[in-house]
C-alpha positions in Angstrom: 6.7 3.1 23.0 8.4 -0.3 23.0 11.7 -0.3 21.0 10.5 -3.4 19.1 7.5 -1.5 17.9 8.8 2.0 17.7 9.9 3.7 14.5 13.2 5.4 14.1 12.4 9.0 12.5 15.5 8.9 10.4 14.2 5.4 8.9 10.8 6.9 8.2 12.2 10.0 6.5 14.6 7.7 4.4 11.4 5.8 3.4 9.5 8.8 2.5 12.3 10.4 0.5 12.7 7.0 -1.3 8.9 6.9 -2.1 8.6 10.5 -3.2 12.0 10.4 -5.2 11.0 7.1 -7.1 11.3 8.1 -11.0 9.4 4.9 -11.9 6.3 5.9 -9.8 4.8 8.1 -12.5 5.8 5.6 -15.0 4.0 2.9 -13.2 1.0 5.2 -12.5 0.7 5.5 -16.3 1.8 2.0 -17.4 -0.3 0.0 -14.5 -2.6 1.8 -12.2 -2.1 4.8 -10.1 -1.5 4.3 -6.4 -1.2 7.0 -3.7 0.1 6.6 -0.1 -1.1 8.8 2.8 0.0 8.9 6.2 -2.1 9.9 9.0 -1.8 9.7 12.8 -2.9 6.1 13.4 -3.2 4.5 9.7 -1.6 4.5 6.5 -4.0 4.9 3.6 -3.2 3.3 0.0 -5.5 4.5 -2.5 -5.5 2.7 -5.9 -7.5 3.6 -9.2 -8.0 0.2 -10.6 -9.5 -0.5 -14.2 -12.2 -3.0 -13.0 -15.5 -2.7 -11.7 -15.7 -5.8 -9.5 -13.8 -6.5 -6.3 -13.5 -10.1 -7.2 -10.8 -9.1 -9.9 -8.5 -7.7 -7.2 -6.2 -9.6 -4.8 -4.7 -7.9 -1.8 -1.9 -9.6 0.1 1.2 -9.0 2.4 4.7 -10.1 1.3 7.5 -10.5 3.6 5.5 -8.6 6.4 6.7 -5.4 4.7 4.6 -4.6 1.6 1.2 -4.7 0.5 0.6 -6.2 -3.1 -2.3 -5.1 -4.9 -2.9 -7.4 -8.0 -5.5 -7.3 -10.8 -6.6 -10.6 -12.2 -7.1 -9.7 -15.8 -5.3 -10.4 -18.9 -2.2 -10.0 -18.3 -2.3 -9.7 -14.7 -0.8 -6.6 -13.1 0.3 -5.7 -9.7 1.8 -2.9 -7.7 4.0 -3.3 -4.8 3.7 -0.6 -1.7 6.6 -1.1 0.7 5.8 0.2 4.3 8.1 1.2 7.2 6.2 -1.0 9.7 5.6 -4.9 10.0 2.4 -5.9 8.7 0.0 -8.4 10.1 -3.3 -9.4 8.3 -5.6 -8.1 11.4 -4.1 -4.6 10.7 -5.6 -4.2 7.1 -9.1 -3.2 6.1 -10.2 -2.1 2.7 -13.1 -0.8 0.7 -13.8 -0.7 -3.0 -16.3 1.9 -4.8 -16.2 3.5 -8.1 -13.1 1.6 -9.2 -11.2 3.3 -6.4 -9.7 0.7 -4.1 -8.9 2.2 -0.4 -6.5 0.1 1.8 -6.2 1.1 5.4 -3.4 -0.1 7.6 -3.4 0.4 11.3 0.0 1.4 12.8 -0.8 -0.4 15.8 0.1 -3.9 16.4 -2.6 -6.0 17.8 
């Protein structure tokens, strides 16, 4: 694996510890909408239980090549930021929406 694309195991462990120990995660899940992050061999999966029935009410975008923003366009606008330990590009991200569950799949491979 190229050093520019490789992940340092210590950095990934720190990132996971920060994500799991974040005391605001539960608060944000209750105050806004729940977000779950899963790591698989070749992808990350973000699942968000959103209180809307229409995909047009949801924006998904990359911020600073390091995080995914899921924003609901209702009154008031609410959003969640999910920081990942990889640099992100638009072509790495796919999503689907069904029964108020948004699934965002992020490939770990740079294209």
